[in-house]
PDB file with one MODEL, atoms N, CA, C and O in Angstrom:
MODEL        1
ATOM      1  N   UNK A   1       0.828  -1.177   0.000  1.00  0.00           N
ATOM      2  CA  UNK A   1       0.000   0.000   0.000  1.00  0.00           C
ATOM      3  C   UNK A   1       0.871   1.237   0.000  1.00  0.00           C
ATOM      4  O   UNK A   1       1.825   1.362   0.767  1.00  0.00           O
ATOM      5  N   UNK A   2       0.527   2.099  -0.841  1.00  0.00           N
ATOM      6  CA  UNK A   2       1.290   3.334  -0.969  1.00  0.00           C
ATOM      7  C   UNK A   2       0.715   4.389  -0.026  1.00  0.00           C
ATOM      8  O   UNK A   2      -0.498   4.559   0.105  1.00  0.00           O
ATOM      9  N   UNK A   3       1.627   5.074   0.609  1.00  0.00           N
ATOM     10  CA  UNK A   3       1.183   6.131   1.508  1.00  0.00           C
ATOM     11  C   UNK A   3       0.987   7.417   0.721  1.00  0.00           C
ATOM     12  O   UNK A   3       1.823   7.820  -0.087  1.00  0.00           O
ATOM     13  N   UNK A   4      -0.135   8.033   0.987  1.00  0.00           N
ATOM     14  CA  UNK A   4      -0.386   9.322   0.355  1.00  0.00           C
ATOM     15  C   UNK A   4      -0.128  10.402   1.388  1.00  0.00           C
ATOM     16  O   UNK A   4      -0.561  10.302   2.536  1.00  0.00           O
ATOM     17  N   UNK A   5       0.574  11.420   0.969  1.00  0.00           N
ATOM     18  CA  UNK A   5       0.836  12.541   1.863  1.00  0.00           C
ATOM     19  C   UNK A   5      -0.341  13.495   1.775  1.00  0.00           C
ATOM     20  O   UNK A   5      -0.680  14.015   0.712  1.00  0.00           O
ATOM     21  N   UNK A   6      -0.951  13.704   2.934  1.00  0.00           N
ATOM     22  CA  UNK A   6      -2.084  14.624   2.975  1.00  0.00           C
ATOM     23  C   UNK A   6      -1.627  15.913   3.652  1.00  0.00           C
ATOM     24  O   UNK A   6      -0.973  15.899   4.695  1.00  0.00           O
ATOM     25  N   UNK A   7      -1.975  16.968   3.051  1.00  0.00           N
ATOM     26  CA  UNK A   7      -1.631  18.269   3.603  1.00  0.00           C
ATOM     27  C   UNK A   7      -2.863  18.830   4.307  1.00  0.00           C
ATOM     28  O   UNK A   7      -3.920  18.978   3.695  1.00  0.00           O
ATOM     29  N   UNK A   8      -2.724  19.139   5.593  1.00  0.00           N
ATOM     30  CA  UNK A   8      -3.823  19.692   6.361  1.00  0.00           C
ATOM     31  C   UNK A   8      -3.890  21.216   6.257  1.00  0.00           C
ATOM     32  O   UNK A   8      -4.819  21.843   6.765  1.00  0.00           O
ATOM     33  N   UNK A   9      -2.926  21.781   5.614  1.00  0.00           N
ATOM     34  CA  UNK A   9      -2.896  23.245   5.507  1.00  0.00           C
ATOM     35  C   UNK A   9      -3.981  23.711   4.549  1.00  0.00           C
ATOM     36  O   UNK A   9      -4.227  23.103   3.507  1.00  0.00           O
ATOM     37  N   UNK A  10      -4.613  24.798   4.929  1.00  0.00           N
ATOM     38  CA  UNK A  10      -5.655  25.371   4.086  1.00  0.00           C
ATOM     39  C   UNK A  10      -4.999  26.069   2.902  1.00  0.00           C
ATOM     40  O   UNK A  10      -3.896  26.603   3.020  1.00  0.00           O
ATOM     41  N   UNK A  11      -5.673  26.061   1.775  1.00  0.00           N
ATOM     42  CA  UNK A  11      -5.093  26.747   0.623  1.00  0.00           C
ATOM     43  C   UNK A  11      -4.978  28.241   0.911  1.00  0.00           C
ATOM     44  O   UNK A  11      -5.868  28.853   1.501  1.00  0.00           O
ATOM     45  N   UNK A  12      -3.874  28.796   0.483  1.00  0.00           N
ATOM     46  CA  UNK A  12      -3.646  30.219   0.763  1.00  0.00           C
ATOM     47  C   UNK A  12      -4.263  31.070  -0.332  1.00  0.00           C
ATOM     48  O   UNK A  12      -4.310  30.697  -1.504  1.00  0.00           O
ATOM     49  N   UNK A  13      -4.728  32.222   0.100  1.00  0.00           N
ATOM     50  CA  UNK A  13      -5.301  33.170  -0.850  1.00  0.00           C
ATOM     51  C   UNK A  13      -4.245  34.190  -1.225  1.00  0.00           C
ATOM     52  O   UNK A  13      -3.334  34.491  -0.454  1.00  0.00           O
ATOM     53  N   UNK A  14      -4.392  34.700  -2.407  1.00  0.00           N
ATOM     54  CA  UNK A  14      -3.458  35.729  -2.847  1.00  0.00           C
ATOM     55  C   UNK A  14      -3.744  37.013  -2.076  1.00  0.00           C
ATOM     56  O   UNK A  14      -4.893  37.438  -1.955  1.00  0.00           O
ATOM     57  N   UNK A  15      -2.692  37.616  -1.562  1.00  0.00           N
ATOM     58  CA  UNK A  15      -2.837  38.834  -0.787  1.00  0.00           C
ATOM     59  C   UNK A  15      -2.542  40.011  -1.702  1.00  0.00           C
ATOM     60  O   UNK A  15      -1.501  40.073  -2.356  1.00  0.00           O
ATOM     61  N   UNK A  16      -3.487  40.942  -1.729  1.00  0.00           N
ATOM     62  CA  UNK A  16      -3.271  42.136  -2.541  1.00  0.00           C
ATOM     63  C   UNK A  16      -3.096  43.322  -1.621  1.00  0.00           C
ATOM     64  O   UNK A  16      -3.851  43.488  -0.664  1.00  0.00           O
ATOM     65  N   UNK A  17      -2.132  44.124  -1.896  1.00  0.00           N
ATOM     66  CA  UNK A  17      -1.857  45.301  -1.073  1.00  0.00           C
ATOM     67  C   UNK A  17      -2.826  46.409  -1.447  1.00  0.00           C
ATOM     68  O   UNK A  17      -3.150  46.618  -2.616  1.00  0.00           O
ATOM     69  N   UNK A  18      -3.269  47.100  -0.433  1.00  0.00           N
ATOM     70  CA  UNK A  18      -4.168  48.219  -0.653  1.00  0.00           C
ATOM     71  C   UNK A  18      -3.381  49.489  -0.405  1.00  0.00           C
ATOM     72  O   UNK A  18      -2.812  49.683   0.669  1.00  0.00           O
ATOM     73  N   UNK A  19      -3.353  50.345  -1.403  1.00  0.00           N
ATOM     74  CA  UNK A  19      -2.631  51.602  -1.251  1.00  0.00           C
ATOM     75  C   UNK A  19      -3.519  52.622  -0.571  1.00  0.00           C
ATOM     76  O   UNK A  19      -4.699  52.763  -0.890  1.00  0.00           O
ATOM     77  N   UNK A  20      -2.926  53.322   0.366  1.00  0.00           N
ATOM     78  CA  UNK A  20      -3.652  54.396   1.011  1.00  0.00           C
ATOM     79  C   UNK A  20      -3.537  55.638   0.147  1.00  0.00           C
ATOM     80  O   UNK A  20      -2.565  55.831  -0.584  1.00  0.00           O
ATOM     81  N   UNK A  21      -4.538  56.455   0.253  1.00  0.00           N
ATOM     82  CA  UNK A  21      -4.515  57.703  -0.489  1.00  0.00           C
ATOM     83  C   UNK A  21      -3.439  58.592   0.114  1.00  0.00           C
ATOM     84  O   UNK A  21      -3.514  58.934   1.294  1.00  0.00           O
ATOM     85  N   UNK A  22      -2.466  58.961  -0.655  1.00  0.00           N
ATOM     86  CA  UNK A  22      -1.334  59.723  -0.173  1.00  0.00           C
ATOM     87  C   UNK A  22      -1.675  61.190   0.061  1.00  0.00           C
ATOM     88  O   UNK A  22      -0.968  61.878   0.797  1.00  0.00           O
ATOM     89  N   UNK A  23      -2.745  61.673  -0.553  1.00  0.00           N
ATOM     90  CA  UNK A  23      -3.081  63.077  -0.387  1.00  0.00           C
ATOM     91  C   UNK A  23      -3.778  63.275   0.953  1.00  0.00           C
ATOM     92  O   UNK A  23      -4.620  62.473   1.357  1.00  0.00           O
ATOM     93  N   UNK A  24      -3.417  64.345   1.627  1.00  0.00           N
ATOM     94  CA  UNK A  24      -4.044  64.642   2.908  1.00  0.00           C
ATOM     95  C   UNK A  24      -5.344  65.372   2.662  1.00  0.00           C
ATOM     96  O   UNK A  24      -5.424  66.256   1.809  1.00  0.00           O
ATOM     97  N   UNK A  25      -6.372  64.992   3.424  1.00  0.00           N
ATOM     98  CA  UNK A  25      -7.638  65.689   3.285  1.00  0.00           C
ATOM     99  C   UNK A  25      -7.602  66.930   4.166  1.00  0.00           C
ATOM    100  O   UNK A  25      -6.950  66.953   5.210  1.00  0.00           O
ATOM    101  N   UNK A  26      -8.306  67.944   3.731  1.00  0.00           N
ATOM    102  CA  UNK A  26      -8.277  69.177   4.504  1.00  0.00           C
ATOM    103  C   UNK A  26      -9.212  69.079   5.703  1.00  0.00           C
ATOM    104  O   UNK A  26      -9.892  68.072   5.897  1.00  0.00           O
ATOM    105  N   UNK A  27      -9.234  70.127   6.492  1.00  0.00           N
ATOM    106  CA  UNK A  27      -9.984  70.146   7.751  1.00  0.00           C
ATOM    107  C   UNK A  27     -11.465  69.897   7.524  1.00  0.00           C
ATOM    108  O   UNK A  27     -12.072  69.113   8.253  1.00  0.00           O
ATOM    109  N   UNK A  28     -12.058  70.542   6.535  1.00  0.00           N
ATOM    110  CA  UNK A  28     -13.491  70.419   6.309  1.00  0.00           C
ATOM    111  C   UNK A  28     -13.869  69.031   5.798  1.00  0.00           C
ATOM    112  O   UNK A  28     -14.964  68.552   6.093  1.00  0.00           O
ATOM    113  N   UNK A  29     -12.993  68.378   5.042  1.00  0.00           N
ATOM    114  CA  UNK A  29     -13.259  67.015   4.596  1.00  0.00           C
ATOM    115  C   UNK A  29     -13.242  66.059   5.787  1.00  0.00           C
ATOM    116  O   UNK A  29     -14.042  65.126   5.856  1.00  0.00           O
ATOM    117  N   UNK A  30     -12.324  66.300   6.724  1.00  0.00           N
ATOM    118  CA  UNK A  30     -12.265  65.455   7.924  1.00  0.00           C
ATOM    119  C   UNK A  30     -13.516  65.631   8.775  1.00  0.00           C
ATOM    120  O   UNK A  30     -14.056  64.660   9.307  1.00  0.00           O
ATOM    121  N   UNK A  31     -13.970  66.870   8.900  1.00  0.00           N
ATOM    122  CA  UNK A  31     -15.191  67.131   9.665  1.00  0.00           C
ATOM    123  C   UNK A  31     -16.386  66.456   9.005  1.00  0.00           C
ATOM    124  O   UNK A  31     -17.212  65.851   9.688  1.00  0.00           O
ATOM    125  N   UNK A  32     -16.482  66.554   7.685  1.00  0.00           N
ATOM    126  CA  UNK A  32     -17.575  65.912   6.957  1.00  0.00           C
ATOM    127  C   UNK A  32     -17.549  64.404   7.112  1.00  0.00           C
ATOM    128  O   UNK A  32     -18.590  63.771   7.293  1.00  0.00           O
ATOM    129  N   UNK A  33     -16.353  63.829   7.041  1.00  0.00           N
ATOM    130  CA  UNK A  33     -16.216  62.381   7.217  1.00  0.00           C
ATOM    131  C   UNK A  33     -16.648  61.976   8.629  1.00  0.00           C
ATOM    132  O   UNK A  33     -17.315  60.958   8.812  1.00  0.00           O
ATOM    133  N   UNK A  34     -16.265  62.780   9.625  1.00  0.00           N
ATOM    134  CA  UNK A  34     -16.623  62.478  11.008  1.00  0.00           C
ATOM    135  C   UNK A  34     -18.134  62.481  11.176  1.00  0.00           C
ATOM    136  O   UNK A  34     -18.677  61.588  11.827  1.00  0.00           O
ATOM    137  N   UNK A  35     -18.834  63.471  10.600  1.00  0.00           N
ATOM    138  CA  UNK A  35     -20.292  63.530  10.710  1.00  0.00           C
ATOM    139  C   UNK A  35     -20.959  62.360   9.984  1.00  0.00           C
ATOM    140  O   UNK A  35     -21.947  61.818  10.481  1.00  0.00           O
ATOM    141  N   UNK A  36     -20.443  61.963   8.826  1.00  0.00           N
ATOM    142  CA  UNK A  36     -21.016  60.816   8.109  1.00  0.00           C
ATOM    143  C   UNK A  36     -20.868  59.537   8.929  1.00  0.00           C
ATOM    144  O   UNK A  36     -21.805  58.744   9.023  1.00  0.00           O
ATOM    145  N   UNK A  37     -19.683  59.336   9.524  1.00  0.00           N
ATOM    146  CA  UNK A  37     -19.462  58.145  10.342  1.00  0.00           C
ATOM    147  C   UNK A  37     -20.336  58.162  11.588  1.00  0.00           C
ATOM    148  O   UNK A  37     -20.855  57.124  11.998  1.00  0.00           O
ATOM    149  N   UNK A  38     -20.502  59.348  12.197  1.00  0.00           N
ATOM    150  CA  UNK A  38     -21.351  59.454  13.378  1.00  0.00           C
ATOM    151  C   UNK A  38     -22.798  59.129  13.021  1.00  0.00           C
ATOM    152  O   UNK A  38     -23.486  58.451  13.784  1.00  0.00           O
ATOM    153  N   UNK A  39     -23.259  59.601  11.883  1.00  0.00           N
ATOM    154  CA  UNK A  39     -24.637  59.340  11.453  1.00  0.00           C
ATOM    155  C   UNK A  39     -24.849  57.839  11.232  1.00  0.00           C
ATOM    156  O   UNK A  39     -25.886  57.293  11.609  1.00  0.00           O
ATOM    157  N   UNK A  40     -23.872  57.183  10.625  1.00  0.00           N
ATOM    158  CA  UNK A  40     -24.021  55.752  10.375  1.00  0.00           C
ATOM    159  C   UNK A  40     -23.990  54.960  11.684  1.00  0.00           C
ATOM    160  O   UNK A  40     -24.678  53.947  11.803  1.00  0.00           O
ATOM    161  N   UNK A  41     -23.203  55.405  12.666  1.00  0.00           N
ATOM    162  CA  UNK A  41     -23.176  54.721  13.956  1.00  0.00           C
ATOM    163  C   UNK A  41     -24.474  54.943  14.723  1.00  0.00           C
ATOM    164  O   UNK A  41     -24.958  54.032  15.396  1.00  0.00           O
ATOM    165  N   UNK A  42     -25.042  56.139  14.631  1.00  0.00           N
ATOM    166  CA  UNK A  42     -26.295  56.409  15.346  1.00  0.00           C
ATOM    167  C   UNK A  42     -27.459  55.613  14.773  1.00  0.00           C
ATOM    168  O   UNK A  42     -28.442  55.371  15.473  1.00  0.00           O
ATOM    169  N   UNK A  43     -27.366  55.201  13.510  1.00  0.00           N
ATOM    170  CA  UNK A  43     -28.418  54.364  12.934  1.00  0.00           C
ATOM    171  C   UNK A  43     -28.405  52.961  13.544  1.00  0.00           C
ATOM    172  O   UNK A  43     -29.416  52.259  13.514  1.00  0.00           O
ATOM    173  N   UNK A  44     -27.254  52.554  14.099  1.00  0.00           N
ATOM    174  CA  UNK A  44     -27.126  51.224  14.687  1.00  0.00           C
ATOM    175  C   UNK A  44     -27.649  51.167  16.125  1.00  0.00           C
ATOM    176  O   UNK A  44     -27.840  50.082  16.673  1.00  0.00           O
ATOM    177  N   UNK A  45     -27.878  52.326  16.731  1.00  0.00           N
ATOM    178  CA  UNK A  45     -28.302  52.382  18.130  1.00  0.00           C
ATOM    179  C   UNK A  45     -29.742  51.908  18.264  1.00  0.00           C
ATOM    180  O   UNK A  45     -30.601  52.261  17.456  1.00  0.00           O
ATOM    181  N   UNK A  46     -29.994  51.110  19.289  1.00  0.00           N
ATOM    182  CA  UNK A  46     -31.358  50.688  19.597  1.00  0.00           C
ATOM    183  C   UNK A  46     -31.878  51.653  20.658  1.00  0.00           C
ATOM    184  O   UNK A  46     -31.491  51.571  21.824  1.00  0.00           O
ATOM    185  N   UNK A  47     -32.748  52.559  20.253  1.00  0.00           N
ATOM    186  CA  UNK A  47     -33.250  53.581  21.147  1.00  0.00           C
ATOM    187  C   UNK A  47     -34.342  53.010  22.034  1.00  0.00           C
ATOM    188  O   UNK A  47     -35.128  52.177  21.582  1.00  0.00           O
ATOM    189  N   UNK A  48     -34.407  53.450  23.312  1.00  0.00           N
ATOM    190  CA  UNK A  48     -35.435  52.931  24.215  1.00  0.00           C
ATOM    191  C   UNK A  48     -36.808  53.486  23.859  1.00  0.00           C
ATOM    192  O   UNK A  48     -36.936  54.567  23.285  1.00  0.00           O
ATOM    193  N   UNK A  49     -37.825  52.718  24.215  1.00  0.00           N
ATOM    194  CA  UNK A  49     -39.197  53.178  23.996  1.00  0.00           C
ATOM    195  C   UNK A  49     -39.526  54.223  25.062  1.00  0.00           C
ATOM    196  O   UNK A  49     -38.780  54.409  26.024  1.00  0.00           O
ATOM    197  N   UNK A  50     -40.661  54.900  24.868  1.00  0.00           N
ATOM    198  CA  UNK A  50     -41.080  55.928  25.821  1.00  0.00           C
ATOM    199  C   UNK A  50     -41.298  55.314  27.204  1.00  0.00           C
ATOM    200  O   UNK A  50     -40.947  55.922  28.215  1.00  0.00           O
ATOM    201  N   UNK A  51     -41.868  54.128  27.249  1.00  0.00           N
ATOM    202  CA  UNK A  51     -42.122  53.444  28.519  1.00  0.00           C
ATOM    203  C   UNK A  51     -40.806  53.102  29.230  1.00  0.00           C
ATOM    204  O   UNK A  51     -40.678  53.314  30.436  1.00  0.00           O
ATOM    205  N   UNK A  52     -39.836  52.579  28.488  1.00  0.00           N
ATOM    206  CA  UNK A  52     -38.546  52.236  29.073  1.00  0.00           C
ATOM    207  C   UNK A  52     -37.825  53.480  29.581  1.00  0.00           C
ATOM    208  O   UNK A  52     -37.228  53.464  30.657  1.00  0.00           O
ATOM    209  N   UNK A  53     -37.884  54.554  28.805  1.00  0.00           N
ATOM    210  CA  UNK A  53     -37.228  55.789  29.186  1.00  0.00           C
ATOM    211  C   UNK A  53     -37.836  56.357  30.469  1.00  0.00           C
ATOM    212  O   UNK A  53     -37.112  56.799  31.361  1.00  0.00           O
ATOM    213  N   UNK A  54     -39.158  56.342  30.557  1.00  0.00           N
ATOM    214  CA  UNK A  54     -39.842  56.835  31.753  1.00  0.00           C
ATOM    215  C   UNK A  54     -39.494  55.979  32.968  1.00  0.00           C
ATOM    216  O   UNK A  54     -39.199  56.509  34.040  1.00  0.00           O
ATOM    217  N   UNK A  55     -39.528  54.672  32.805  1.00  0.00           N
ATOM    218  CA  UNK A  55     -39.236  53.758  33.910  1.00  0.00           C
ATOM    219  C   UNK A  55     -37.791  53.935  34.391  1.00  0.00           C
ATOM    220  O   UNK A  55     -37.549  54.007  35.596  1.00  0.00           O
ATOM    221  N   UNK A  56     -36.844  54.005  33.477  1.00  0.00           N
ATOM    222  CA  UNK A  56     -35.440  54.160  33.863  1.00  0.00           C
ATOM    223  C   UNK A  56     -35.194  55.515  34.522  1.00  0.00           C
ATOM    224  O   UNK A  56     -34.395  55.619  35.453  1.00  0.00           O
ATOM    225  N   UNK A  57     -35.878  56.551  34.042  1.00  0.00           N
ATOM    226  CA  UNK A  57     -35.716  57.877  34.639  1.00  0.00           C
ATOM    227  C   UNK A  57     -36.261  57.898  36.059  1.00  0.00           C
ATOM    228  O   UNK A  57     -35.641  58.470  36.955  1.00  0.00           O
ATOM    229  N   UNK A  58     -37.421  57.277  36.271  1.00  0.00           N
ATOM    230  CA  UNK A  58     -37.993  57.235  37.618  1.00  0.00           C
ATOM    231  C   UNK A  58     -37.108  56.445  38.583  1.00  0.00           C
ATOM    232  O   UNK A  58     -36.971  56.822  39.746  1.00  0.00           O
ATOM    233  N   UNK A  59     -36.522  55.378  38.117  1.00  0.00           N
ATOM    234  CA  UNK A  59     -35.615  54.591  38.958  1.00  0.00           C
ATOM    235  C   UNK A  59     -34.389  55.426  39.322  1.00  0.00           C
ATOM    236  O   UNK A  59     -33.945  55.404  40.470  1.00  0.00           O
ATOM    237  N   UNK A  60     -33.844  56.153  38.364  1.00  0.00           N
ATOM    238  CA  UNK A  60     -32.668  56.980  38.625  1.00  0.00           C
ATOM    239  C   UNK A  60     -32.983  58.081  39.634  1.00  0.00           C
ATOM    240  O   UNK A  60     -32.191  58.336  40.541  1.00  0.00           O
ATOM    241  N   UNK A  61     -34.134  58.736  39.482  1.00  0.00           N
ATOM    242  CA  UNK A  61     -34.526  59.784  40.424  1.00  0.00           C
ATOM    243  C   UNK A  61     -34.743  59.187  41.809  1.00  0.00           C
ATOM    244  O   UNK A  61     -34.354  59.798  42.805  1.00  0.00           O
ATOM    245  N   UNK A  62     -35.350  58.017  41.892  1.00  0.00           N
ATOM    246  CA  UNK A  62     -35.561  57.354  43.177  1.00  0.00           C
ATOM    247  C   UNK A  62     -34.252  57.018  43.876  1.00  0.00           C
ATOM    248  O   UNK A  62     -34.120  57.233  45.080  1.00  0.00           O
ATOM    249  N   UNK A  63     -33.305  56.502  43.146  1.00  0.00           N
ATOM    250  CA  UNK A  63     -32.004  56.166  43.725  1.00  0.00           C
ATOM    251  C   UNK A  63     -31.305  57.432  44.209  1.00  0.00           C
ATOM    252  O   UNK A  63     -30.676  57.428  45.268  1.00  0.00           O
ATOM    253  N   UNK A  64     -31.410  58.517  43.440  1.00  0.00           N
ATOM    254  CA  UNK A  64     -30.796  59.774  43.864  1.00  0.00           C
ATOM    255  C   UNK A  64     -31.439  60.309  45.137  1.00  0.00           C
ATOM    256  O   UNK A  64     -30.741  60.812  46.017  1.00  0.00           O
ATOM    257  N   UNK A  65     -32.766  60.205  45.244  1.00  0.00           N
ATOM    258  CA  UNK A  65     -33.445  60.672  46.449  1.00  0.00           C
ATOM    259  C   UNK A  65     -33.037  59.862  47.666  1.00  0.00           C
ATOM    260  O   UNK A  65     -32.750  60.435  48.717  1.00  0.00           O
ATOM    261  N   UNK A  66     -33.006  58.548  47.546  1.00  0.00           N
ATOM    262  CA  UNK A  66     -32.620  57.693  48.666  1.00  0.00           C
ATOM    263  C   UNK A  66     -31.178  57.973  49.080  1.00  0.00           C
ATOM    264  O   UNK A  66     -30.890  58.082  50.272  1.00  0.00           O
ATOM    265  N   UNK A  67     -30.283  58.090  48.126  1.00  0.00           N
ATOM    266  CA  UNK A  67     -28.882  58.348  48.474  1.00  0.00           C
ATOM    267  C   UNK A  67     -28.703  59.725  49.094  1.00  0.00           C
ATOM    268  O   UNK A  67     -27.859  59.895  49.973  1.00  0.00           O
ATOM    269  N   UNK A  68     -29.489  60.724  48.650  1.00  0.00           N
ATOM    270  CA  UNK A  68     -29.372  62.054  49.255  1.00  0.00           C
ATOM    271  C   UNK A  68     -29.873  62.041  50.702  1.00  0.00           C
ATOM    272  O   UNK A  68     -29.300  62.721  51.552  1.00  0.00           O
ATOM    273  N   UNK A  69     -30.917  61.290  50.992  1.00  0.00           N
ATOM    274  CA  UNK A  69     -31.408  61.185  52.369  1.00  0.00           C
ATOM    275  C   UNK A  69     -30.378  60.476  53.250  1.00  0.00           C
ATOM    276  O   UNK A  69     -30.156  60.883  54.391  1.00  0.00           O
ATOM    277  N   UNK A  70     -29.759  59.438  52.740  1.00  0.00           N
ATOM    278  CA  UNK A  70     -28.739  58.715  53.506  1.00  0.00           C
ATOM    279  C   UNK A  70     -27.550  59.634  53.779  1.00  0.00           C
ATOM    280  O   UNK A  70     -27.054  59.681  54.905  1.00  0.00           O
ATOM    281  N   UNK A  71     -27.087  60.367  52.760  1.00  0.00           N
ATOM    282  CA  UNK A  71     -25.967  61.287  52.964  1.00  0.00           C
ATOM    283  C   UNK A  71     -26.329  62.399  53.939  1.00  0.00           C
ATOM    284  O   UNK A  71     -25.496  62.795  54.754  1.00  0.00           O
ATOM    285  N   UNK A  72     -27.538  62.902  53.871  1.00  0.00           N
ATOM    286  CA  UNK A  72     -27.992  63.929  54.807  1.00  0.00           C
ATOM    287  C   UNK A  72     -27.966  63.378  56.235  1.00  0.00           C
ATOM    288  O   UNK A  72     -27.548  64.070  57.163  1.00  0.00           O
ATOM    289  N   UNK A  73     -28.410  62.143  56.406  1.00  0.00           N
ATOM    290  CA  UNK A  73     -28.390  61.517  57.731  1.00  0.00           C
ATOM    291  C   UNK A  73     -26.983  61.387  58.281  1.00  0.00           C
ATOM    292  O   UNK A  73     -26.746  61.689  59.451  1.00  0.00           O
ATOM    293  N   UNK A  74     -26.039  60.940  57.453  1.00  0.00           N
ATOM    294  CA  UNK A  74     -24.651  60.842  57.904  1.00  0.00           C
ATOM    295  C   UNK A  74     -24.087  62.215  58.254  1.00  0.00           C
ATOM    296  O   UNK A  74     -23.334  62.347  59.218  1.00  0.00           O
ATOM    297  N   UNK A  75     -24.443  63.232  57.482  1.00  0.00           N
ATOM    298  CA  UNK A  75     -23.971  64.584  57.738  1.00  0.00           C
ATOM    299  C   UNK A  75     -24.507  65.094  59.078  1.00  0.00           C
ATOM    300  O   UNK A  75     -23.758  65.680  59.860  1.00  0.00           O
ATOM    301  N   UNK A  76     -25.779  64.880  59.345  1.00  0.00           N
ATOM    302  CA  UNK A  76     -26.365  65.300  60.620  1.00  0.00           C
ATOM    303  C   UNK A  76     -25.700  64.573  61.785  1.00  0.00           C
ATOM    304  O   UNK A  76     -25.410  65.185  62.813  1.00  0.00           O
ATOM    305  N   UNK A  77     -25.459  63.286  61.632  1.00  0.00           N
ATOM    306  CA  UNK A  77     -24.799  62.503  62.680  1.00  0.00           C
ATOM    307  C   UNK A  77     -23.387  63.029  62.937  1.00  0.00           C
ATOM    308  O   UNK A  77     -22.967  63.146  64.089  1.00  0.00           O
ATOM    309  N   UNK A  78     -22.660  63.346  61.874  1.00  0.00           N
ATOM    310  CA  UNK A  78     -21.304  63.877  62.026  1.00  0.00           C
ATOM    311  C   UNK A  78     -21.334  65.238  62.716  1.00  0.00           C
ATOM    312  O   UNK A  78     -20.475  65.518  63.551  1.00  0.00           O
ATOM    313  N   UNK A  79     -22.304  66.087  62.386  1.00  0.00           N
ATOM    314  CA  UNK A  79     -22.417  67.396  63.044  1.00  0.00           C
ATOM    315  C   UNK A  79     -22.682  67.227  64.536  1.00  0.00           C
ATOM    316  O   UNK A  79     -22.090  67.930  65.356  1.00  0.00           O
ATOM    317  N   UNK A  80     -23.567  66.300  64.892  1.00  0.00           N
ATOM    318  CA  UNK A  80     -23.860  66.072  66.303  1.00  0.00           C
ATOM    319  C   UNK A  80     -22.623  65.592  67.055  1.00  0.00           C
ATOM    320  O   UNK A  80     -22.377  66.021  68.183  1.00  0.00           O
ATOM    321  N   UNK A  81     -21.840  64.702  66.434  1.00  0.00           N
ATOM    322  CA  UNK A  81     -20.627  64.204  67.075  1.00  0.00           C
ATOM    323  C   UNK A  81     -19.604  65.317  67.270  1.00  0.00           C
ATOM    324  O   UNK A  81     -18.954  65.382  68.313  1.00  0.00           O
ATOM    325  N   UNK A  82     -19.455  66.193  66.278  1.00  0.00           N
ATOM    326  CA  UNK A  82     -18.497  67.298  66.394  1.00  0.00           C
ATOM    327  C   UNK A  82     -18.950  68.258  67.487  1.00  0.00           C
ATOM    328  O   UNK A  82     -18.127  68.713  68.280  1.00  0.00           O
ATOM    329  N   UNK A  83     -20.243  68.576  67.545  1.00  0.00           N
ATOM    330  CA  UNK A  83     -20.754  69.457  68.593  1.00  0.00           C
ATOM    331  C   UNK A  83     -20.534  68.844  69.976  1.00  0.00           C
ATOM    332  O   UNK A  83     -20.175  69.536  70.929  1.00  0.00           O
ATOM    333  N   UNK A  84     -20.758  67.528  70.064  1.00  0.00           N
ATOM    334  CA  UNK A  84     -20.536  66.841  71.329  1.00  0.00           C
ATOM    335  C   UNK A  84     -19.083  66.932  71.752  1.00  0.00           C
ATOM    336  O   UNK A  84     -18.789  67.168  72.924  1.00  0.00           O
ATOM    337  N   UNK A  85     -18.158  66.744  70.794  1.00  0.00           N
ATOM    338  CA  UNK A  85     -16.728  66.851  71.106  1.00  0.00           C
ATOM    339  C   UNK A  85     -16.369  68.257  71.580  1.00  0.00           C
ATOM    340  O   UNK A  85     -15.588  68.418  72.518  1.00  0.00           O
ATOM    341  N   UNK A  86     -16.939  69.276  70.933  1.00  0.00           N
ATOM    342  CA  UNK A  86     -16.640  70.648  71.333  1.00  0.00           C
ATOM    343  C   UNK A  86     -17.197  70.957  72.728  1.00  0.00           C
ATOM    344  O   UNK A  86     -16.557  71.661  73.509  1.00  0.00           O
ATOM    345  N   UNK A  87     -18.370  70.440  73.036  1.00  0.00           N
ATOM    346  CA  UNK A  87     -18.920  70.707  74.381  1.00  0.00           C
ATOM    347  C   UNK A  87     -18.143  69.960  75.448  1.00  0.00           C
ATOM    348  O   UNK A  87     -17.978  70.472  76.555  1.00  0.00           O
ATOM    349  N   UNK A  88     -17.663  68.769  75.146  1.00  0.00           N
ATOM    350  CA  UNK A  88     -16.874  68.027  76.133  1.00  0.00           C
ATOM    351  C   UNK A  88     -15.495  68.642  76.326  1.00  0.00           C
ATOM    352  O   UNK A  88     -14.973  68.666  77.441  1.00  0.00           O
ATOM    353  N   UNK A  89     -14.906  69.140  75.242  1.00  0.00           N
ATOM    354  CA  UNK A  89     -13.563  69.688  75.317  1.00  0.00           C
ATOM    355  C   UNK A  89     -13.584  71.147  75.763  1.00  0.00           C
ATOM    356  O   UNK A  89     -12.570  71.635  76.261  1.00  0.00           O
ATOM    357  N   UNK A  90     -14.694  71.860  75.606  1.00  0.00           N
ATOM    358  CA  UNK A  90     -14.736  73.297  75.839  1.00  0.00           C
ATOM    359  C   UNK A  90     -15.096  73.665  77.182  1.00  0.00           C
ATOM    360  O   UNK A  90     -15.164  74.853  77.499  1.00  0.00           O
TER     361      UNK A  90
ENDMDL
END
């Protein structure tokens, strides 16, 4: 029986070099390109529905209110402790 040599390597594709445009674009062309790219990226965004936006906004406001009350409580406690220290030391 004759042995056949099998090559597991994938066939290679011809690589073609891509030349970059050597000319520099001016400021306004760069700005225009930036706006076109931004517009194409914004088309990919999945925007929230009105219901989702309202729900997320209410949750954010609620978390801010709770955290502000907690911080206010810690501040009041710290003020009482400082006043107590001043009365004991004074």
